[in-house]
TORNU-585286 format. One record per residue: residue number from 1; residue in three letters; y, z, x of N, C-alpha, C in turn. Coordinates in Angstrom, 1 decimal, padded with zeros to 4 digits. Layout:
# TORNU-585286
[kenu NUM ALA [Y Z X] [Y Z X] [Y Z X]]
...
# end
This chain:
# TORNU-585286
[kenu 1 MET [021.9 -005.9 011.4] [021.4 -005.2 012.3] [021.6 -005.5 014.1]]
[kenu 2 GLU [021.6 -005.1 015.1] [021.6 -006.5 015.8] [020.8 -006.7 016.4]]
[kenu 3 ASP [020.2 -008.5 017.2] [019.4 -008.6 017.7] [017.9 -007.7 018.5]]
[kenu 4 GLN [019.0 -006.8 019.3] [018.3 -006.7 020.2] [017.2 -004.9 019.9]]
[kenu 5 LYS [017.8 -005.1 018.5] [017.5 -003.6 017.9] [016.8 -003.8 018.1]]
[kenu 6 ILE [016.0 -005.0 017.4] [015.0 -005.2 016.5] [013.6 -005.2 016.7]]
[kenu 7 GLN [012.7 -004.5 016.2] [011.4 -004.0 016.4] [010.3 -005.2 016.4]]
[kenu 8 ILE [010.2 -005.1 015.1] [008.9 -005.7 014.5] [009.8 -007.4 013.9]]
[kenu 9 SER [009.3 -008.7 014.1] [009.7 -009.1 012.8] [008.4 -009.6 012.0]]
[kenu 10 ILE [008.7 -009.2 010.2] [007.1 -009.1 010.0] [007.2 -011.4 009.2]]
[kenu 11 VAL [006.4 -011.8 009.0] [006.2 -013.2 009.3] [005.3 -013.2 008.0]]
[kenu 12 ILE [006.2 -013.8 007.1] [005.0 -014.1 006.0] [005.0 -015.6 005.1]]
[kenu 13 PRO [003.8 -016.2 005.7] [004.1 -017.5 005.2] [003.1 -017.5 003.9]]
[kenu 14 THR [003.8 -018.4 003.1] [003.3 -019.0 001.3] [003.1 -020.2 001.2]]
[kenu 15 LYS [002.7 -020.5 000.4] [003.0 -021.9 -000.3] [002.3 -021.0 -001.9]]
[kenu 16 ASN [003.3 -021.5 -002.9] [003.0 -021.0 -004.0] [001.6 -019.7 -004.0]]
[kenu 17 GLU [002.8 -018.8 -004.2] [002.7 -017.7 -004.9] [003.5 -016.5 -005.5]]
[kenu 18 GLU [003.9 -017.9 -005.9] [005.2 -016.7 -007.1] [004.6 -015.9 -007.7]]
[kenu 19 SER [002.8 -015.7 -008.2] [002.9 -014.2 -008.5] [002.0 -013.0 -008.0]]
[kenu 20 LEU [002.3 -013.1 -006.4] [002.1 -012.6 -005.5] [003.0 -011.9 -004.5]]
[kenu 21 LEU [004.4 -012.8 -004.8] [005.4 -012.5 -003.4] [005.8 -011.8 -003.5]]
[kenu 22 ALA [006.9 -011.2 -004.7] [007.5 -010.4 -005.0] [007.3 -008.5 -004.7]]
[kenu 23 ALA [006.1 -008.7 -005.2] [005.0 -007.4 -004.7] [005.1 -006.9 -003.1]]
[kenu 24 CYS [004.7 -008.7 -002.5] [003.8 -008.2 -001.0] [005.6 -007.7 -000.5]]
[kenu 25 LEU [006.7 -008.9 -000.9] [007.9 -008.3 -000.3] [008.7 -006.8 -001.0]]
[kenu 26 LYS [008.5 -006.3 -002.1] [008.3 -005.3 -002.3] [008.5 -003.8 -001.1]]
[kenu 27 GLN [007.9 -004.2 -000.8] [006.8 -003.0 000.6] [007.1 -002.8 001.3]]
[kenu 28 ILE [008.0 -004.3 001.9] [009.5 -003.4 003.0] [010.4 -003.3 002.4]]
[kenu 29 SER [010.4 -002.8 002.5] [011.9 -002.7 001.5] [013.1 -002.4 002.4]]
[kenu 30 ASN [014.1 -002.1 001.8] [015.6 -002.5 003.2] [016.0 -001.0 003.3]]
[kenu 31 ASP [015.4 -000.5 003.0] [015.7 001.1 003.7] [014.4 001.2 004.9]]
[kenu 32 LEU [013.4 000.7 005.1] [012.1 000.8 006.3] [012.8 -000.1 006.7]]
[kenu 33 GLN [013.7 -001.6 006.5] [013.8 -002.4 007.5] [014.8 -002.1 008.4]]
[kenu 34 GLN [016.1 -001.3 008.3] [016.7 -000.6 008.9] [016.7 000.7 009.0]]
[kenu 35 ARG [015.7 001.6 009.2] [015.0 003.1 010.0] [014.2 002.3 010.7]]
[kenu 36 TYR [013.4 001.7 011.0] [012.8 000.9 011.5] [012.7 -000.2 012.5]]
[kenu 37 SER [014.2 -000.7 012.7] [014.6 -002.1 013.5] [013.3 -003.3 012.5]]
[kenu 38 LEU [013.4 -003.7 011.9] [012.7 -004.6 011.2] [013.3 -005.6 010.4]]
[kenu 39 GLU [012.5 -007.1 010.3] [013.4 -008.1 009.8] [012.2 -008.9 009.4]]
[kenu 40 LEU [012.9 -009.6 007.8] [011.3 -010.3 007.1] [011.6 -011.2 007.1]]
[kenu 41 ILE [010.6 -012.6 007.6] [010.9 -013.5 007.9] [009.9 -014.5 006.8]]
[kenu 42 VAL [010.1 -014.9 005.7] [009.4 -016.1 005.0] [009.3 -017.4 005.8]]
[kenu 43 SER [008.2 -018.2 005.8] [007.8 -019.2 005.9] [007.3 -020.1 005.0]]
[kenu 44 ASP [007.8 -020.7 004.5] [007.4 -021.9 003.0] [006.8 -022.8 003.6]]
[kenu 45 GLY [005.9 -023.1 003.4] [004.6 -024.4 003.7] [004.9 -026.0 002.1]]
[kenu 46 GLY [006.2 -025.4 001.5] [006.3 -026.6 000.8] [006.4 -026.2 -000.8]]
[kenu 47 SER [006.8 -025.0 -001.1] [005.7 -025.3 -003.0] [006.7 -025.6 -003.7]]
[kenu 48 THR [006.1 -025.4 -004.5] [006.9 -026.2 -006.3] [006.4 -025.5 -007.6]]
[kenu 49 ASP [006.5 -024.1 -006.9] [007.1 -023.1 -008.1] [008.2 -022.5 -007.5]]
[kenu 50 ASN [008.5 -021.1 -007.8] [008.9 -020.4 -007.1] [009.4 -019.7 -006.3]]
[kenu 51 THR [008.2 -020.0 -005.3] [007.8 -018.4 -004.0] [009.7 -018.9 -003.8]]
[kenu 52 VAL [009.9 -019.7 -003.2] [011.3 -019.6 -002.5] [012.7 -019.4 -003.2]]
[kenu 53 THR [012.7 -019.5 -004.6] [013.5 -018.1 -005.1] [014.0 -016.8 -004.8]]
[kenu 54 ILE [012.2 -016.1 -005.2] [011.5 -015.4 -004.7] [011.7 -014.4 -003.9]]
[kenu 55 ALA [012.1 -015.4 -002.9] [011.4 -015.2 -001.4] [013.5 -014.7 -001.0]]
[kenu 56 LYS [014.1 -015.7 -001.8] [015.3 -015.0 -001.2] [016.2 -014.6 -001.8]]
[kenu 57 THR [015.3 -013.3 -002.6] [015.9 -012.1 -003.3] [016.2 -011.0 -002.4]]
[kenu 58 PHE [014.8 -010.7 -001.4] [014.4 -010.1 -000.1] [014.8 -010.8 000.8]]
[kenu 59 THR [015.2 -012.1 001.4] [015.3 -011.9 003.3] [016.2 -013.6 003.1]]
[kenu 60 ASP [016.7 -013.6 004.1] [017.6 -015.0 003.5] [017.1 -015.6 004.9]]
[kenu 61 ARG [016.2 -014.6 005.4] [015.5 -015.7 006.9] [014.2 -016.4 006.3]]
[kenu 62 ILE [014.6 -017.4 006.4] [013.6 -018.4 005.6] [013.5 -019.4 006.0]]
[kenu 63 VAL [012.2 -020.3 006.3] [012.5 -022.0 006.7] [011.3 -022.2 006.1]]
[kenu 64 ILE [011.5 -023.4 005.4] [010.5 -023.9 004.3] [010.2 -025.7 005.2]]
[kenu 65 HIS [009.5 -026.0 005.2] [008.3 -027.4 005.7] [008.7 -028.5 004.8]]
[kenu 66 ASP [009.1 -029.4 005.7] [009.6 -030.5 004.8] [008.4 -031.1 004.5]]
[kenu 67 THR [008.2 -031.1 002.7] [006.5 -031.7 002.2] [006.8 -033.3 002.8]]
[kenu 68 ALA [007.7 -033.9 002.5] [007.7 -035.3 002.7] [007.3 -035.6 003.4]]
[kenu 69 SER [006.7 -035.6 004.6] [005.5 -036.1 005.9] [004.5 -036.3 005.6]]
[kenu 70 ARG [003.9 -034.4 005.3] [002.8 -033.9 005.4] [002.2 -032.9 004.4]]
[kenu 71 LEU [001.4 -032.4 004.8] [001.0 -031.2 004.2] [001.1 -030.1 005.4]]
[kenu 72 GLN [002.0 -028.7 005.6] [001.7 -028.1 006.8] [000.5 -026.7 006.6]]
[kenu 73 THR [-000.5 -026.6 007.9] [-001.6 -025.9 008.2] [-000.6 -024.4 007.8]]
[kenu 74 ILE [-001.4 -023.9 007.6] [-000.6 -021.9 008.3] [-000.5 -022.5 009.3]]
[kenu 75 ALA [-001.2 -022.5 010.7] [-000.7 -022.3 011.6] [000.4 -022.5 012.1]]
[kenu 76 GLU [000.6 -023.9 010.8] [002.1 -024.1 011.4] [003.4 -023.8 011.1]]
[kenu 77 GLY [003.0 -022.7 009.4] [003.6 -021.9 008.8] [004.1 -021.3 009.9]]
[kenu 78 ARG [003.2 -020.2 009.7] [003.2 -019.2 011.1] [003.9 -019.3 012.1]]
[kenu 79 ASN [004.0 -020.4 013.2] [004.5 -020.4 013.7] [005.6 -020.8 013.8]]
[kenu 80 ALA [006.4 -021.7 012.1] [007.7 -021.9 012.2] [008.6 -020.6 011.9]]
[kenu 81 GLY [007.8 -020.3 011.3] [008.3 -018.0 011.0] [008.4 -018.0 012.6]]
[kenu 82 ALA [007.2 -017.5 013.4] [007.5 -016.9 014.3] [008.7 -017.7 015.1]]
[kenu 83 ALA [009.4 -018.7 014.7] [010.2 -019.4 016.4] [011.6 -018.6 015.8]]
[kenu 84 LEU [011.8 -018.1 014.3] [012.7 -017.2 014.7] [013.0 -015.6 014.6]]
[kenu 85 ALA [011.6 -015.7 014.8] [011.7 -014.1 015.4] [012.4 -013.7 015.8]]
[kenu 86 LYS [013.0 -012.4 016.1] [013.7 -011.6 017.0] [013.2 -010.1 017.9]]
[kenu 87 GLY [011.7 -010.1 016.9] [011.5 -008.7 017.1] [010.4 -008.7 018.9]]
[kenu 88 GLU [010.2 -007.6 019.1] [009.5 -007.9 019.9] [008.0 -007.8 020.3]]
[kenu 89 ILE [008.1 -006.9 018.1] [006.2 -007.7 018.1] [006.2 -008.6 016.9]]
[kenu 90 ILE [004.8 -009.3 016.6] [005.6 -010.0 015.3] [004.1 -009.5 014.9]]
[kenu 91 MET [004.3 -009.3 013.2] [003.4 -008.6 012.7] [004.0 -010.1 011.3]]
[kenu 92 PHE [002.5 -010.8 011.2] [002.1 -012.2 010.4] [001.2 -011.1 009.3]]
[kenu 93 LEU [002.4 -011.3 008.0] [001.2 -010.8 006.7] [001.7 -012.1 005.8]]
[kenu 94 ASN [000.0 -012.1 004.8] [-000.2 -013.0 004.2] [000.0 -012.8 002.9]]
[kenu 95 ALA [001.0 -013.1 001.7] [001.5 -013.2 001.1] [000.3 -012.5 -000.6]]
[kenu 96 ASP [-000.4 -012.8 000.4] [-001.7 -011.9 -001.0] [-002.0 -011.1 -000.8]]
[kenu 97 THR [-001.5 -009.9 000.6] [-001.5 -008.8 001.1] [-000.8 -007.4 001.1]]
[kenu 98 GLU [-002.0 -006.4 000.7] [-000.7 -004.8 000.2] [-001.2 -004.5 000.8]]
[kenu 99 VAL [000.1 -003.1 001.8] [-000.1 -002.1 002.6] [000.3 -001.3 002.0]]
[kenu 100 PRO [-001.0 000.4 001.8] [-001.2 000.7 001.6] [000.4 001.9 001.7]]
[kenu 101 ASN [000.3 002.1 002.5] [001.3 002.9 002.6] [002.0 002.5 004.7]]
[kenu 102 CYS [003.0 001.4 004.0] [004.0 000.9 004.8] [004.8 001.3 005.9]]
[kenu 103 GLU [005.0 002.5 005.5] [005.9 003.6 007.0] [005.1 003.9 007.9]]
[kenu 104 LYS [003.4 004.6 007.2] [002.3 005.2 007.9] [002.4 003.9 009.2]]
[kenu 105 PHE [002.0 003.0 008.6] [001.3 001.4 009.0] [002.4 001.2 010.1]]
[kenu 106 ILE [003.6 000.9 009.7] [004.6 000.4 011.0] [004.9 001.8 012.4]]
[kenu 107 GLN [004.6 002.9 011.7] [004.7 004.2 013.5] [003.8 003.9 013.6]]
[kenu 108 ARG [002.2 003.4 013.1] [001.1 003.3 014.3] [001.1 002.2 015.0]]
[kenu 109 ILE [002.0 001.1 014.5] [001.3 -000.4 015.2] [003.1 -000.2 016.9]]
[kenu 110 LEU [004.1 000.8 016.4] [004.7 001.2 016.9] [004.3 002.5 018.4]]
[kenu 111 HIS [003.7 003.5 017.5] [002.9 004.0 018.9] [001.9 003.7 019.4]]
[kenu 112 LEU [001.1 002.7 019.2] [-000.1 002.4 019.3] [000.6 001.5 020.5]]
[kenu 113 MET [001.5 -000.1 020.2] [001.8 -000.8 021.1] [003.4 -000.1 022.2]]
[kenu 114 SER [003.9 000.9 022.1] [005.0 000.4 022.5] [004.7 001.0 023.8]]
[kenu 115 PRO [003.5 002.6 024.2] [003.9 002.5 025.4] [002.9 002.1 026.6]]
[kenu 116 ASP [002.1 001.2 025.2] [001.1 000.3 025.9] [001.0 -001.5 026.6]]
[kenu 117 ARG [002.3 -001.5 027.8] [002.6 -002.5 027.4] [000.9 -003.6 027.8]]
[kenu 118 GLU [-000.1 -003.6 027.9] [-001.7 -003.8 028.1] [-002.4 -004.3 027.1]]
[kenu 119 LEU [-001.6 -003.5 026.2] [-002.1 -004.0 024.7] [-001.4 -005.2 023.8]]
[kenu 120 VAL [-001.5 -006.4 023.7] [-001.5 -007.7 023.2] [-001.5 -007.5 022.2]]
[kenu 121 ALA [-002.5 -006.8 021.4] [-002.5 -007.4 019.5] [-003.1 -006.2 018.9]]
[kenu 122 LEU [-003.1 -006.4 017.7] [-004.2 -004.9 017.0] [-004.8 -005.9 016.3]]
[kenu 123 ALA [-005.6 -005.5 015.6] [-007.0 -005.9 014.5] [-007.1 -005.1 013.1]]
[kenu 124 VAL [-006.2 -005.4 011.8] [-006.5 -004.0 011.6] [-007.4 -004.2 010.1]]
[kenu 125 LYS [-008.0 -003.0 010.1] [-009.6 -003.2 008.8] [-008.5 -003.8 007.2]]
[kenu 126 VAL [-009.5 -004.5 006.9] [-009.3 -005.0 005.8] [-010.3 -004.6 004.5]]
[kenu 127 GLN [-009.7 -004.2 003.4] [-010.9 -003.8 002.3] [-009.8 -004.2 001.3]]
[kenu 128 ILE [-010.5 -004.4 -000.3] [-010.0 -004.7 -001.4] [-009.7 -003.4 -002.1]]
[kenu 129 ARG [-008.4 -003.9 -002.9] [-007.6 -002.9 -003.5] [-008.9 -001.4 -004.5]]
[kenu 130 PRO [-009.1 -000.6 -004.8] [-009.9 000.2 -005.1] [-010.1 -000.2 -006.4]]
[kenu 131 ASP [-009.1 -000.1 -006.7] [-008.9 -000.9 -009.0] [-009.2 -001.6 -009.0]]
[kenu 132 GLU [-009.3 -002.9 -008.1] [-010.5 -004.2 -007.9] [-011.7 -003.8 -007.1]]
[kenu 133 ARG [-012.6 -003.0 -006.6] [-013.2 -003.0 -005.3] [-014.7 -003.0 -006.6]]
[kenu 134 ILE [-015.7 -004.1 -006.4] [-016.7 -003.6 -006.5] [-017.8 -003.8 -005.8]]
[kenu 135 LEU [-019.2 -003.1 -006.1] [-020.0 -003.3 -004.9] [-019.9 -004.3 -004.0]]
[kenu 136 SER [-020.4 -005.8 -004.5] [-020.1 -006.3 -003.3] [-018.6 -006.4 -002.2]]
[kenu 137 ASP [-017.3 -006.1 -003.1] [-017.0 -006.0 -001.7] [-016.9 -004.9 -000.5]]
[kenu 138 LYS [-017.7 -004.1 -001.6] [-018.0 -002.3 -000.2] [-018.7 -003.0 000.9]]
[kenu 139 LEU [-019.7 -003.9 -000.2] [-021.2 -003.9 001.2] [-020.5 -005.3 002.4]]
[kenu 140 PHE [-019.8 -006.3 001.8] [-019.7 -006.9 002.6] [-018.0 -006.6 003.6]]
[kenu 141 HIS [-016.9 -005.5 003.2] [-016.2 -005.1 003.9] [-016.2 -004.4 005.2]]
[kenu 142 THR [-017.3 -003.5 004.5] [-017.7 -002.6 005.4] [-018.7 -003.5 006.6]]
[kenu 143 PHE [-019.9 -004.6 006.4] [-019.9 -005.1 007.1] [-018.7 -005.3 007.9]]
[kenu 144 PHE [-017.3 -006.7 007.8] [-017.1 -007.2 008.3] [-016.1 -006.4 009.3]]
[kenu 145 ASN [-015.6 -005.3 008.9] [-015.1 -004.6 010.0] [-015.4 -004.0 010.5]]
[kenu 146 GLN [-016.7 -003.2 010.8] [-017.6 -003.4 011.3] [-017.9 -004.4 013.0]]
[kenu 147 TYR [-018.0 -006.3 012.0] [-018.1 -007.0 013.2] [-016.5 -007.3 014.1]]
[kenu 148 VAL [-015.8 -007.2 013.3] [-014.4 -007.5 013.9] [-014.0 -006.2 015.2]]
[kenu 149 ARG [-014.6 -005.2 014.9] [-014.6 -004.3 015.8] [-015.6 -004.4 017.1]]
[kenu 150 ILE [-016.5 -005.1 016.6] [-017.2 -005.0 018.0] [-016.9 -005.5 018.5]]
[kenu 151 LEU [-016.8 -007.3 017.5] [-016.3 -008.6 018.8] [-015.2 -008.0 019.9]]
[kenu 152 ASN [-014.6 -007.2 019.2] [-012.9 -006.5 020.2] [-013.7 -006.1 021.3]]
[kenu 153 PHE [-014.1 -004.5 020.8] [-015.0 -003.5 021.8] [-015.2 -004.6 023.1]]
[kenu 154 PHE [-016.3 -005.7 022.6] [-016.8 -006.7 023.5] [-016.0 -008.0 024.2]]
[kenu 155 GLY [-014.8 -007.2 024.0] [-013.5 -008.3 025.0] [-013.5 -009.8 024.0]]
[kenu 156 MET [-014.1 -009.7 023.0] [-014.4 -011.2 022.6] [-013.0 -011.6 021.9]]
[kenu 157 GLY [-012.1 -011.0 021.0] [-011.0 -011.1 020.1] [-011.4 -011.6 018.7]]
[kenu 158 MET [-010.6 -010.5 018.3] [-011.1 -011.2 016.5] [-009.7 -010.4 015.8]]
[kenu 159 GLY [-009.4 -011.0 015.4] [-008.2 -010.5 014.0] [-008.3 -011.4 012.8]]
[kenu 160 ARG [-008.2 -010.5 011.6] [-008.3 -010.8 010.0] [-007.2 -012.2 010.4]]
[kenu 161 GLY [-006.5 -013.3 009.0] [-005.7 -013.2 009.2] [-005.4 -012.9 008.6]]
[kenu 162 GLU [-005.9 -011.7 007.7] [-004.7 -011.0 006.0] [-003.1 -010.6 007.2]]
[kenu 163 CYS [-003.7 -010.0 008.1] [-002.5 -009.2 009.0] [-003.0 -009.2 010.6]]
[kenu 164 GLN [-001.8 -010.0 011.3] [-002.1 -009.7 012.7] [-001.2 -008.8 013.1]]
[kenu 165 ILE [-000.6 -009.1 014.7] [000.2 -008.1 015.3] [-000.3 -008.2 016.7]]
[kenu 166 ILE [000.5 -009.0 016.5] [000.9 -009.8 018.4] [002.0 -009.2 018.8]]
[kenu 167 ARG [002.0 -008.6 020.5] [003.9 -008.9 021.4] [003.7 -010.1 021.3]]
[kenu 168 LYS [005.3 -010.3 021.2] [005.9 -012.1 020.9] [005.9 -012.7 022.7]]
[kenu 169 THR [005.6 -011.8 023.1] [005.7 -012.1 024.9] [004.7 -013.4 025.1]]
[kenu 170 THR [003.5 -012.3 024.4] [002.2 -013.2 024.7] [001.6 -014.5 023.5]]
[kenu 171 PHE [002.7 -013.9 022.9] [002.4 -014.8 021.6] [002.7 -016.4 021.8]]
[kenu 172 LEU [004.3 -015.8 022.5] [004.7 -017.1 023.0] [004.1 -017.9 024.7]]
[kenu 173 ALA [003.5 -016.9 025.3] [002.8 -017.4 026.0] [001.6 -018.5 026.3]]
[kenu 174 CYS [000.9 -017.9 025.1] [000.0 -018.4 024.4] [-000.5 -019.6 023.8]]
[kenu 175 GLY [001.0 -020.4 023.9] [001.0 -021.4 022.3] [001.2 -020.9 021.1]]
[kenu 176 GLY [000.8 -019.8 020.9] [000.8 -019.8 019.4] [-000.1 -020.0 018.6]]
[kenu 177 TYR [-000.2 -020.4 017.6] [-001.5 -020.7 016.7] [-001.6 -022.5 016.9]]
[kenu 178 ASN [-002.2 -022.3 017.4] [-003.2 -023.5 017.2] [-003.1 -024.8 016.0]]
[kenu 179 SER [-001.4 -025.8 015.6] [-001.2 -026.4 014.8] [-002.1 -027.3 014.0]]
[kenu 180 SER [-003.2 -027.4 015.1] [-003.9 -028.3 014.2] [-005.2 -027.8 014.0]]
[kenu 181 LEU [-005.6 -026.7 014.5] [-006.5 -025.7 013.0] [-006.5 -025.7 011.5]]
[kenu 182 ALA [-006.6 -026.2 010.4] [-006.4 -026.3 008.4] [-007.5 -024.2 008.9]]
[kenu 183 ALA [-008.5 -024.4 009.5] [-009.0 -022.8 009.2] [-009.9 -022.6 010.7]]
[kenu 184 GLY [-009.9 -021.2 010.4] [-010.5 -021.0 011.9] [-009.2 -020.4 013.2]]
[kenu 185 GLU [-007.6 -020.7 012.9] [-006.5 -020.2 013.1] [-006.6 -018.7 014.1]]
[kenu 186 ASP [-006.9 -018.0 012.7] [-006.7 -016.3 013.4] [-007.9 -015.8 014.6]]
[kenu 187 PHE [-009.1 -016.3 014.0] [-010.3 -016.5 015.1] [-009.4 -017.0 016.6]]
[kenu 188 ASP [-009.1 -018.2 016.3] [-008.6 -019.3 017.6] [-007.8 -018.6 018.4]]
[kenu 189 LEU [-006.8 -017.7 018.3] [-005.7 -016.9 018.4] [-005.6 -015.2 019.2]]
[kenu 190 TYR [-006.8 -014.9 018.3] [-006.8 -013.9 019.3] [-008.4 -014.0 021.0]]
[kenu 191 HIS [-008.8 -014.5 019.8] [-010.0 -015.3 021.2] [-009.0 -015.6 022.7]]
[kenu 192 ARG [-008.2 -016.1 022.2] [-007.0 -016.7 023.4] [-006.2 -015.4 024.0]]
[kenu 193 LEU [-006.1 -014.5 023.0] [-005.1 -013.3 023.7] [-005.5 -012.2 024.3]]
[kenu 194 THR [-007.4 -013.0 024.7] [-008.0 -011.7 025.7] [-007.6 -012.0 026.7]]
[kenu 195 LYS [-007.2 -013.2 027.2] [-007.0 -013.4 028.3] [-005.5 -013.1 029.0]]
[kenu 196 TYR [-004.8 -012.7 028.2] [-003.5 -011.8 028.2] [-003.5 -010.4 028.6]]
[kenu 197 GLY [-004.7 -009.8 028.2] [-004.4 -008.6 027.5] [-005.3 -007.8 026.8]]
[kenu 198 LYS [-005.6 -006.6 026.6] [-005.9 -006.0 025.6] [-005.6 -006.3 024.4]]
[kenu 199 VAL [-006.9 -006.9 023.3] [-006.8 -006.7 021.4] [-007.5 -005.5 021.2]]
[kenu 200 ARG [-007.1 -004.6 020.1] [-007.5 -003.5 019.6] [-007.6 -003.5 018.2]]
[kenu 201 TYR [-008.7 -003.2 017.7] [-009.3 -002.9 016.2] [-008.5 -001.9 016.5]]
[kenu 202 ASP [-008.1 -001.7 015.0] [-007.8 -000.1 014.9] [-008.0 000.3 012.8]]
[kenu 203 SER [-009.1 001.4 012.6] [-008.8 001.4 011.5] [-008.6 002.7 011.0]]
[kenu 204 ARG [-007.3 003.0 011.6] [-006.1 003.7 010.4] [-005.5 002.4 010.7]]
[kenu 205 LEU [-004.8 001.2 010.6] [-004.3 000.4 010.6] [-004.6 -000.3 009.3]]
[kenu 206 LEU [-004.7 -000.2 007.9] [-005.4 -000.5 007.1] [-004.9 -001.5 005.5]]
[kenu 207 VAL [-005.0 -002.7 005.5] [-004.8 -003.8 004.6] [-005.4 -004.3 003.3]]
[kenu 208 TYR [-004.7 -004.6 001.9] [-006.2 -004.4 000.7] [-005.4 -006.2 001.1]]
[kenu 209 GLU [-006.8 -007.2 001.0] [-006.7 -008.3 000.0] [-006.9 -008.6 -001.5]]
[kenu 210 SER [-006.5 -009.7 -001.3] [-006.7 -010.5 -003.1] [-008.0 -010.2 -002.8]]
[kenu 211 PRO [-009.2 -010.3 -003.9] [-010.0 -011.1 -004.1] [-010.4 -012.4 -004.4]]
[kenu 212 ARG [-009.3 -012.9 -004.9] [-009.5 -014.5 -005.4] [-010.5 -015.2 -005.1]]
[kenu 213 ARG [-010.3 -015.2 -003.9] [-011.2 -016.0 -003.3] [-012.7 -015.9 -003.1]]
[kenu 214 TYR [-012.8 -014.6 -003.0] [-014.6 -014.2 -003.2] [-014.7 -014.5 -004.7]]
[kenu 215 ARG [-013.9 -014.3 -005.6] [-014.4 -013.9 -007.2] [-014.5 -015.2 -008.1]]
[kenu 216 LYS [-014.0 -016.9 -006.5] [-013.7 -018.1 -007.2] [-015.1 -018.7 -006.7]]
[kenu 217 TYR [-015.5 -018.4 -005.5] [-016.7 -018.7 -004.4] [-017.6 -018.2 -004.5]]
[kenu 218 GLY [-017.5 -016.3 -003.9] [-018.2 -015.6 -003.7] [-018.8 -015.3 -002.7]]
[kenu 219 TYR [-019.1 -014.5 -002.0] [-019.2 -014.2 -000.6] [-020.1 -014.9 000.1]]
[kenu 220 ALA [-021.1 -015.6 -000.5] [-021.8 -016.5 000.2] [-021.4 -017.3 001.2]]
[kenu 221 LYS [-020.7 -018.3 000.1] [-019.6 -019.3 000.5] [-018.3 -019.2 002.0]]
[kenu 222 VAL [-017.8 -018.3 001.1] [-016.9 -017.7 001.7] [-017.2 -017.1 002.9]]
[kenu 223 TYR [-018.2 -016.7 003.5] [-019.0 -016.1 004.9] [-019.0 -017.1 005.4]]
[kenu 224 PHE [-020.1 -018.0 005.0] [-020.8 -019.5 005.9] [-019.0 -020.4 006.4]]
[kenu 225 ASP [-018.3 -020.2 005.7] [-016.9 -020.8 005.4] [-016.3 -020.3 006.6]]
[kenu 226 TRP [-016.0 -019.2 006.5] [-015.6 -018.7 007.4] [-016.2 -019.0 009.0]]
[kenu 227 VAL [-017.8 -018.8 009.0] [-018.9 -018.2 010.5] [-018.4 -020.1 011.1]]
[kenu 228 SER [-018.8 -020.9 010.4] [-018.6 -022.8 010.7] [-017.7 -023.2 011.2]]
[kenu 229 ASN [-016.9 -022.4 010.4] [-014.9 -022.9 010.6] [-014.5 -022.6 012.3]]
[kenu 230 GLY [-014.7 -020.6 012.4] [-014.8 -020.1 013.8] [-016.1 -021.0 015.3]]
[kenu 231 LEU [-017.5 -020.9 014.6] [-017.8 -021.7 015.6] [-017.9 -023.0 016.4]]
[kenu 232 SER [-017.8 -024.0 015.0] [-016.7 -025.3 015.9] [-015.3 -024.9 016.0]]
[kenu 233 VAL [-014.5 -023.4 016.0] [-013.5 -023.8 016.8] [-013.3 -023.3 018.3]]
[kenu 234 LEU [-014.1 -022.7 018.5] [-014.8 -022.0 019.6] [-015.8 -023.0 020.6]]
[kenu 235 PHE [-016.9 -024.1 019.5] [-017.5 -025.1 020.8] [-017.0 -026.1 020.8]]
[kenu 236 ARG [-016.5 -026.6 019.6] [-015.9 -027.4 019.5] [-014.2 -028.0 020.0]]
[kenu 237 GLY [-013.5 -026.6 019.5] [-012.0 -027.1 019.4] [-011.7 -027.2 018.3]]
[kenu 238 LYS [-012.5 -027.9 017.7] [-011.2 -027.8 016.0] [-012.0 -027.7 014.2]]
[kenu 239 ALA [-011.3 -027.3 013.7] [-012.2 -026.4 012.7] [-013.6 -027.8 012.1]]
[kenu 240 SER [-014.5 -027.2 011.4] [-015.3 -027.6 010.4] [-014.3 -028.4 009.6]]
[kenu 241 SER [-013.4 -027.2 008.7] [-013.0 -027.8 007.5] [-011.6 -028.7 007.9]]
[kenu 242 LYS [-011.6 -029.7 007.0] [-010.6 -030.3 007.2] [-008.9 -030.4 006.8]]
[kenu 243 THR [-009.5 -029.5 005.5] [-008.4 -028.2 004.9] [-008.8 -027.2 004.2]]
[kenu 244 TRP [-007.5 -025.8 004.5] [-007.3 -024.5 003.5] [-007.4 -024.7 001.8]]
[kenu 245 GLU [-008.6 -024.6 000.9] [-007.9 -025.0 000.0] [-007.6 -023.5 -000.8]]
[kenu 246 GLU [-005.9 -024.1 -001.2] [-005.3 -022.7 -002.2] [-006.3 -022.8 -003.0]]
[kenu 247 VAL [-006.3 -021.1 -003.3] [-006.8 -020.2 -004.6] [-005.6 -019.7 -004.9]]
[kenu 248 ARG [-005.4 -019.9 -006.4] [-004.1 -019.5 -006.8] [-004.2 -018.6 -008.6]]
# end
């Protein structure tokens, strides 16, 4: 594929994701990549399992963090993947995230962003898969999706890290993710993006996230961590969490 024809670069940060990565990467089939001019990039944070081996089955666009120096934040991982991106739009997708209908999802992104140059980023609707969903999942995600929608409606900028869709020129102009943040980097970026153009929440862009963190810690703790990190980033310029624990 010629570089100038690439429309969307899909960047997937990974760290010990051997159990879920293959399913995530299979969503972006070779046929889909060819028909919509996509490229697939995996940015690995120093996995010690078979994550990189699995990634090589699906793409040769892989960047691997040198773990000899220090642990990598997910913000650094996303930035490293974005540095390889040749598309006009970058779609950051977590390795535990499923897109129910990837083709319609891509079509919707292009439909919204191609004609509207003032639209610099899209925030998506996040839910738990129907076959895994319990009442607490439904209640929390109904609330939180509306919270994301309202923040963007009032121009504050908000997008869940499970899937963030950003115009590349704007991503570069604002300096990308703040690599020093162990958490809250997703909110921080979208808040800064509002200075460059419109950030829009679109409920037709639906993804499913893994419930593994909620099952381990419960919604109260996860939400508290999100809010405390978000407020700390907003008012102090740094996250309240020193690290963000892997849940595998």
